[in-house]
N, CA, C and O atoms as a MOPAC input file, in Angstrom:
PM7 MOZYME 1SCF
protein

 N      2.72800 1    -6.49400 1   -15.05000 1
 C      1.85800 1    -5.23800 1   -14.00800 1
 C      1.69200 1    -6.40200 1   -13.10600 1
 O      1.73200 1    -7.60100 1   -13.38100 1
 N      1.46100 1    -5.68900 1   -11.75200 1
 C      0.80800 1    -6.54100 1   -10.85100 1
 C     -0.15200 1    -5.61200 1    -9.92000 1
 O     -0.29800 1    -4.39500 1   -10.03000 1
 N     -0.74800 1    -6.44300 1    -9.01400 1
 C     -2.03800 1    -5.68200 1    -8.29300 1
 C     -1.52000 1    -6.02700 1    -6.65500 1
 O     -1.59000 1    -7.15100 1    -6.15800 1
 N     -1.11800 1    -5.09600 1    -6.11900 1
 C     -0.75800 1    -5.30200 1    -4.88600 1
 C     -1.80300 1    -4.69800 1    -3.59300 1
 O     -2.06500 1    -3.49700 1    -3.54400 1
 N     -2.26900 1    -5.52500 1    -2.73100 1
 C     -2.92000 1    -5.27200 1    -1.73900 1
 C     -2.74900 1    -5.45700 1    -0.17300 1
 O     -2.16100 1    -6.46300 1     0.22300 1
 N     -3.15200 1    -4.69000 1     0.57600 1
 C     -3.13900 1    -5.30000 1     1.79100 1
 C     -4.37900 1    -4.16400 1     2.92500 1
 O     -5.05100 1    -3.16800 1     2.65800 1
 N     -4.23900 1    -4.72000 1     3.79600 1
 C     -5.03400 1    -4.13900 1     5.01900 1
 C     -4.67100 1    -3.31000 1     6.01600 1
 O     -3.52400 1    -3.42200 1     6.44800 1
 N     -5.46900 1    -2.42000 1     6.52600 1
 C     -4.98800 1    -1.48000 1     7.43800 1
 C     -5.85800 1    -1.09200 1     8.77000 1
 O     -6.91400 1    -0.46200 1     8.70300 1
 N     -5.33200 1    -1.50800 1     9.85900 1
 C     -6.55700 1    -0.89800 1    10.86300 1
 C     -5.69600 1    -0.43900 1    11.76600 1
 O     -4.63100 1    -0.88900 1    12.19100 1
 N     -6.19500 1     0.34400 1    11.95700 1
 C     -6.31500 1     1.85600 1    13.18000 1
 C     -7.45100 1     1.77300 1    13.93300 1
 O     -8.51400 1     1.90300 1    13.32600 1
 N     -7.47800 1     1.58200 1    15.14400 1
 C     -8.01500 1     1.72200 1    16.37800 1
 C     -8.81700 1     2.82200 1    16.44400 1
 O     -8.20800 1     3.87600 1    16.26500 1
 N    -10.38500 1     2.94900 1    16.71200 1
 C    -11.51200 1     4.14000 1    16.40100 1
 C    -11.28200 1     4.74600 1    14.98700 1
 O    -12.04600 1     5.66500 1    14.69400 1
 N    -10.44300 1     4.41800 1    14.15300 1
 C    -10.47800 1     5.25600 1    12.74200 1
 C    -11.00500 1     4.32500 1    11.95200 1
 O    -12.06700 1     4.66600 1    11.43300 1
 N    -10.50900 1     2.97500 1    11.61800 1
 C    -10.93800 1     1.96600 1    10.71700 1
 C    -11.94000 1     1.15900 1    10.98900 1
 O    -12.44500 1     0.41400 1    10.14900 1
 N    -12.42600 1     1.27600 1    12.58700 1
 C    -13.36100 1     0.19800 1    12.81400 1
 C    -14.40000 1     1.30100 1    13.88900 1
 O    -14.75000 1     1.17700 1    15.06300 1
 N    -14.66000 1     2.36700 1    12.86600 1
 C    -15.80800 1     3.51000 1    13.33100 1
 C    -16.94300 1     3.39400 1    13.05800 1
 O    -17.84000 1     4.03500 1    13.60700 1
 N    -17.18000 1     2.16200 1    11.73900 1
 C    -18.41700 1     2.19700 1    10.99800 1
 C    -18.71600 1     2.69800 1     9.75400 1
 O    -19.81700 1     2.62700 1     9.21000 1
 N    -17.75600 1     3.18700 1     9.32700 1
 C    -17.55300 1     4.04500 1     8.04400 1
 C    -17.21000 1     3.03700 1     7.08900 1
 O    -16.44500 1     2.09500 1     7.30000 1
 N    -17.76400 1     3.26600 1     6.12400 1
 C    -17.71400 1     2.35800 1     4.59300 1
 C    -15.68000 1     2.15600 1     4.61800 1
 O    -15.07300 1     1.10400 1     4.41400 1
 N    -15.14600 1     3.35600 1     4.89100 1
 C    -13.79500 1     3.73400 1     4.70000 1
 C    -13.23900 1     5.12500 1     5.28400 1
 O    -13.74900 1     6.22200 1     5.05900 1
 N    -12.04400 1     4.87200 1     6.11600 1
 C    -11.67400 1     5.91100 1     7.04700 1
 C    -11.15800 1     6.87600 1     6.47400 1
 O    -10.23400 1     6.61100 1     5.70400 1
 N    -11.61200 1     8.47800 1     6.66200 1
 C    -11.04000 1     9.44800 1     6.16900 1
 C     -9.70500 1     9.57400 1     6.94200 1
 O     -9.54200 1     9.26700 1     8.12300 1
 N     -8.79300 1    10.06200 1     6.11400 1
 C     -7.33100 1    10.84000 1     6.65800 1
 C     -6.18800 1     9.85400 1     6.60900 1
 O     -5.02000 1    10.09900 1     6.91400 1
 N     -6.73600 1     8.57500 1     6.13500 1
 C     -5.36000 1     7.81200 1     5.65700 1
 C     -5.16500 1     7.90400 1     4.21100 1
 O     -6.01900 1     8.26600 1     3.40200 1
 N     -3.88700 1     7.52100 1     3.94100 1
 C     -2.87100 1     7.30600 1     2.27900 1
 C     -2.27600 1     6.86700 1     2.85000 1
 O     -1.66600 1     7.01700 1     3.90800 1
 N     -2.53600 1     5.78000 1     1.59800 1
 C     -1.71800 1     4.16600 1     1.40300 1
 C     -0.94200 1     4.64900 1    -0.09900 1
 O     -1.27800 1     5.13700 1    -1.17800 1
 N      0.62000 1     4.05500 1     0.75800 1
 C      1.38800 1     4.01900 1    -0.57400 1
 C      2.25600 1     2.97200 1    -0.97100 1
 O      2.75100 1     2.48900 1     0.04700 1
 N      2.69600 1     2.35700 1    -2.07900 1
 C      3.04300 1     1.32800 1    -2.46600 1
 C      4.04400 1     1.25000 1    -3.01600 1
 O      4.25400 1     1.85600 1    -4.06700 1
 N      4.83500 1     0.54800 1    -2.48800 1
 C      6.98300 1     0.91700 1    -2.86700 1
 C      6.80300 1    -0.77800 1    -3.57500 1
 O      6.09500 1    -1.78300 1    -3.52100 1
 N      7.95200 1    -0.22600 1    -4.20300 1
 C      8.64200 1    -1.78700 1    -4.70900 1
 C     10.19600 1    -1.20700 1    -5.65600 1
 O     10.43500 1    -0.29500 1    -6.44800 1
 N     10.87900 1    -2.18200 1    -5.10900 1
 C     12.43900 1    -2.19000 1    -5.72900 1
 C     12.61100 1    -3.68100 1    -5.51400 1
 O     11.70900 1    -4.49900 1    -5.32800 1
 N     14.59500 1    -4.01400 1    -5.59700 1
 C     14.99200 1    -5.22700 1    -5.66000 1
 C     14.64700 1    -5.68600 1    -4.10400 1
 O     14.29600 1    -5.31800 1    -2.98300 1
 N     15.06400 1    -6.87600 1    -5.02200 1
 C     14.62700 1    -7.90000 1    -3.57200 1
 C     16.01700 1    -8.03800 1    -2.83000 1
 O     17.07400 1    -8.43300 1    -3.32200 1
 N     15.69500 1    -7.48500 1    -1.10000 1
 C     17.27500 1    -7.42900 1    -0.39700 1
 C     17.11900 1    -6.01600 1    -0.24400 1
 O     17.57600 1    -5.63300 1     0.83300 1
 N     16.78000 1    -5.38700 1    -0.73600 1
 C     16.67600 1    -3.72300 1    -0.64200 1
 C     15.87300 1    -3.09900 1     0.71000 1
 O     15.00200 1    -3.61800 1     1.40800 1
 N     16.52000 1    -1.77700 1     0.79200 1
 C     15.70300 1    -1.27000 1     2.13500 1
 C     14.55100 1    -0.64500 1     1.30200 1
 O     14.71900 1    -0.36600 1     0.11500 1
 N     12.96000 1    -0.35400 1     2.17900 1
 C     12.23300 1    -0.22500 1     1.30600 1
 C     12.07900 1     1.46100 1     1.95700 1
 O     11.19700 1     2.23100 1     1.57600 1
 N     12.88200 1     1.72900 1     2.75300 1
 C     12.79300 1     3.23100 1     3.24800 1
 C     13.49500 1     4.32800 1     2.34100 1
 O     13.19300 1     5.50700 1     2.15200 1
 N     14.54500 1     3.54300 1     1.83600 1
 C     15.33700 1     4.43200 1     0.52200 1
 C     14.24100 1     4.56000 1    -0.70900 1
 O     14.71800 1     4.38300 1    -1.83000 1
 N     12.91100 1     4.83000 1    -0.63500 1
 C     12.28900 1     5.27000 1    -1.60500 1
 C     12.79100 1     6.30300 1    -2.59100 1
 O     12.41800 1     7.40300 1    -2.18300 1
 N     13.52600 1     6.42400 1    -3.79500 1
 C     13.84500 1     7.44200 1    -4.47000 1
 C     15.02500 1     6.89100 1    -4.97900 1
 O     15.50600 1     7.32900 1    -6.02500 1
 N     15.69400 1     5.71300 1    -4.17100 1
 C     16.88900 1     5.54200 1    -4.64000 1
 C     16.90500 1     3.88600 1    -5.17900 1
 O     17.01300 1     3.69300 1    -6.39000 1
 N     16.80900 1     2.87500 1    -4.37300 1
 C     16.59500 1     1.60500 1    -5.16800 1
 C     15.02100 1     1.49600 1    -5.28500 1
 O     14.62000 1     0.67900 1    -6.11400 1
 N     14.14000 1     2.15500 1    -4.62000 1
 C     12.51200 1     2.33700 1    -4.96500 1
 C     11.71800 1     2.98600 1    -5.33700 1
 O     12.01600 1     4.18000 1    -5.28600 1
 N     10.42400 1     2.68600 1    -5.86200 1
 C      9.64000 1     3.72300 1    -6.68900 1
 C      8.32000 1     3.06500 1    -6.28500 1
 O      7.93300 1     1.89700 1    -6.29500 1
 N      7.76100 1     4.23900 1    -5.92100 1
 C      6.04300 1     4.70400 1    -5.21200 1
 C      5.34800 1     4.47700 1    -6.05400 1
 O      6.01600 1     4.14800 1    -7.03400 1
 N      3.92900 1     4.45600 1    -6.32300 1
 C      2.86300 1     4.63600 1    -6.33400 1
 C      1.91600 1     4.82200 1    -5.28000 1
 O      2.14100 1     4.58800 1    -4.09200 1
 N      0.51200 1     5.38700 1    -5.91300 1
 C     -0.39900 1     5.86500 1    -4.62900 1
 C     -0.77200 1     4.13700 1    -4.88900 1
 O     -0.50900 1     3.39400 1    -5.83500 1
 N     -1.68100 1     3.84900 1    -3.27000 1
 C     -2.63100 1     2.39900 1    -3.42400 1
 C     -4.02600 1     3.21400 1    -2.30300 1
 O     -4.22900 1     3.39800 1    -1.10300 1
 N     -4.62400 1     3.46100 1    -3.46200 1
 C     -6.33000 1     3.23300 1    -3.39000 1
 C     -6.67500 1     2.56200 1    -2.32900 1
 O     -5.86200 1     1.73300 1    -1.92200 1
 N     -7.95600 1     2.73100 1    -1.59700 1
 C     -9.09800 1     2.57400 1    -0.86100 1
 C     -9.76800 1     1.61700 1    -1.66300 1
 O    -10.31100 1     2.12800 1    -2.64200 1
 N     -9.90700 1     0.34800 1    -1.55400 1
 C    -10.79400 1    -0.51500 1    -2.43100 1
 C    -11.71500 1    -0.85600 1    -2.09800 1
 O    -12.55100 1    -1.19000 1    -2.93700 1
 N    -12.08000 1    -0.95600 1    -0.33300 1
 C    -13.48400 1    -0.91300 1     0.36100 1
 C    -12.83700 1    -1.61200 1     2.17600 1
 O    -11.93800 1    -2.29100 1     2.67200 1
 N    -14.07500 1    -0.82600 1     2.53900 1
 C    -13.83500 1    -1.27700 1     4.07000 1
 C    -14.28500 1    -2.66300 1     4.58800 1
 O    -15.46800 1    -2.90800 1     4.35400 1
 N    -13.40800 1    -3.87600 1     5.41600 1
 C    -14.11400 1    -4.71900 1     5.59700 1
 C    -13.62900 1    -4.86600 1     7.00700 1
 O    -12.48800 1    -4.92400 1     7.46400 1
 N    -14.81400 1    -4.91000 1     7.57300 1
 C    -14.93400 1    -4.82400 1     9.09800 1
 C    -14.31700 1    -3.89500 1     9.89600 1
 O    -14.94600 1    -2.92800 1    10.32500 1
 N    -13.12800 1    -4.08000 1    10.15100 1
 C    -12.34600 1    -3.22700 1    11.12300 1
 C    -11.29400 1    -2.67700 1    10.80500 1
 O    -10.60200 1    -1.84000 1    11.38500 1
 N    -11.15800 1    -3.40100 1     9.44100 1
 C     -9.99000 1    -2.84700 1     8.52300 1
 C    -10.43200 1    -2.27700 1     6.91000 1
 O    -11.42400 1    -2.39000 1     6.19000 1
 N     -9.09500 1    -1.61500 1     6.81200 1
 C     -9.96600 1    -0.78000 1     5.37600 1
 C     -8.77600 1    -1.47000 1     4.56000 1
 O     -7.65500 1    -1.74100 1     4.99000 1
 N     -9.27500 1    -1.68200 1     3.31100 1
 C     -8.23400 1    -2.56800 1     2.09600 1
 C     -7.57000 1    -1.66900 1     1.24000 1
 O     -8.33300 1    -1.06100 1     0.48800 1
 N     -6.12500 1    -1.35100 1     1.11200 1
 C     -6.08900 1    -0.74600 1    -0.11600 1
 C     -5.61100 1    -1.25500 1    -1.32500 1
 O     -5.29400 1    -2.43900 1    -1.20900 1
 N     -5.39300 1    -0.65600 1    -2.77600 1
 C     -4.91500 1    -1.59900 1    -3.31600 1
 C     -4.05700 1    -0.78200 1    -3.94700 1
 O     -4.02200 1     0.34600 1    -3.45400 1
 N     -3.10000 1    -1.02800 1    -5.20100 1
 C     -2.30200 1    -0.25200 1    -5.77000 1
 C     -1.60800 1    -0.87400 1    -7.00900 1
 O     -1.30000 1    -2.05800 1    -6.87600 1
 N     -1.25600 1    -0.18500 1    -8.39100 1
 C     -0.66100 1    -1.31800 1    -9.46700 1
 C      0.91200 1    -1.03000 1    -9.32100 1
 O      1.43800 1    -0.03600 1    -8.82100 1
 N      1.65500 1    -2.39500 1   -10.00300 1
 C      2.87500 1    -1.71600 1   -10.05800 1
 C      3.16300 1    -2.45900 1   -11.44900 1
 O      2.84100 1    -3.59400 1   -11.80100 1
 N      4.09100 1    -1.15300 1   -12.33700 1
 C      4.39300 1    -1.55800 1   -13.58500 1
 C      6.23800 1    -1.56700 1   -13.85600 1
 O      7.04000 1    -0.63500 1   -13.78900 1
 N      6.36300 1    -2.46400 1   -14.05100 1
 C      8.05100 1    -2.46900 1   -13.36900 1
 C      8.95400 1    -2.57000 1   -14.90600 1
 O     10.09000 1    -2.13300 1   -15.09300 1
 N      8.31000 1    -3.08800 1   -15.63600 1
 C      9.12900 1    -2.51800 1   -17.03700 1
 C      9.82700 1    -3.79800 1   -17.13100 1
 O     10.39600 1    -4.23400 1   -18.13200 1
 N      9.75000 1    -4.22500 1   -16.25300 1
 C     11.12500 1    -5.64800 1   -16.39300 1
 C     10.45900 1    -6.82500 1   -15.85700 1
 O      9.75100 1    -6.58300 1   -14.88100 1
 N     10.50000 1    -7.99100 1   -16.22600 1
 C      9.72100 1    -9.39500 1   -15.83300 1
 C     11.09400 1    -9.76000 1   -14.87400 1
 O     12.22500 1    -9.99700 1   -15.29800 1
 N     10.65000 1    -9.73100 1   -13.49300 1
 C     11.94000 1   -10.22300 1   -12.30600 1
 C     11.64300 1   -10.31400 1   -11.21500 1
 O     10.46300 1   -10.64900 1   -11.10600 1
 N     12.13300 1   -10.18100 1   -10.31900 1
 C     11.32800 1   -10.49300 1    -8.97900 1
 C     11.37500 1    -9.18200 1    -8.56800 1
 O     12.02000 1    -8.39000 1    -9.25400 1
 N     10.60200 1    -8.66800 1    -7.21100 1
 C     10.49100 1    -7.30800 1    -6.83200 1
 C     10.31300 1    -7.66600 1    -5.47700 1
 O      9.80900 1    -8.73900 1    -5.14700 1
 N     10.78300 1    -6.64200 1    -4.52300 1
 C     10.05100 1    -6.88700 1    -3.12700 1
 C      9.17000 1    -5.59300 1    -3.35700 1
 O      9.14100 1    -4.83700 1    -4.32800 1
 N      8.47200 1    -5.57000 1    -2.18800 1
 C      7.25600 1    -4.36100 1    -2.08800 1
 C      6.43200 1    -4.23300 1    -0.59200 1
 O      6.13000 1    -5.04000 1     0.28700 1
 N      6.22800 1    -2.67100 1    -0.81100 1
 C      5.99000 1    -2.54400 1     0.81400 1
 C      4.64200 1    -1.56000 1     0.86500 1
 O      4.89000 1    -0.37000 1     0.67500 1
 N      3.49300 1    -1.84900 1     1.05700 1
 C      2.56000 1    -1.11000 1     1.27200 1
 C      1.97400 1    -0.52000 1     2.36200 1
 O      1.33400 1    -1.23300 1     3.13500 1
 N      2.06700 1     0.52300 1     2.53700 1
 C      2.17800 1     1.20900 1     3.79000 1
 C      0.73100 1     2.23500 1     4.13000 1
 O     -0.07800 1     2.24700 1     3.20200 1
 N      0.40300 1     2.97700 1     5.22000 1
 C     -0.46800 1     3.89700 1     5.25100 1
 C     -0.36200 1     4.83900 1     6.34900 1
 O     -0.04700 1     4.49000 1     7.48700 1
 N     -0.66500 1     6.22200 1     5.95800 1
 C     -0.08200 1     7.13500 1     7.25400 1
 C     -1.42300 1     7.99200 1     6.95100 1
 O     -1.97300 1     8.23200 1     5.87700 1
 N     -1.79700 1     8.41400 1     8.43600 1
 C     -2.55500 1     9.45100 1     8.42800 1
 C     -2.89000 1     9.88200 1     9.90400 1
 O     -3.60800 1    10.86000 1    10.11300 1

């Protein structure tokens, strides 16, 4: 299991002075190294990424990955809203 985190900056949304921005959804994907993260569902698996905290103008998201196999993986943390 691995913990992955990343920060999101959206002008007038994450920097509006709130502890966390409303309406932003985080998604964590992982798959084989060298494969396409846009193919979620084919080579890639996904999990929700939760808001951890606001950090100045950024919001930090985190998610846990359970791969089942010890090997190298690529990952992608995205946000939409």
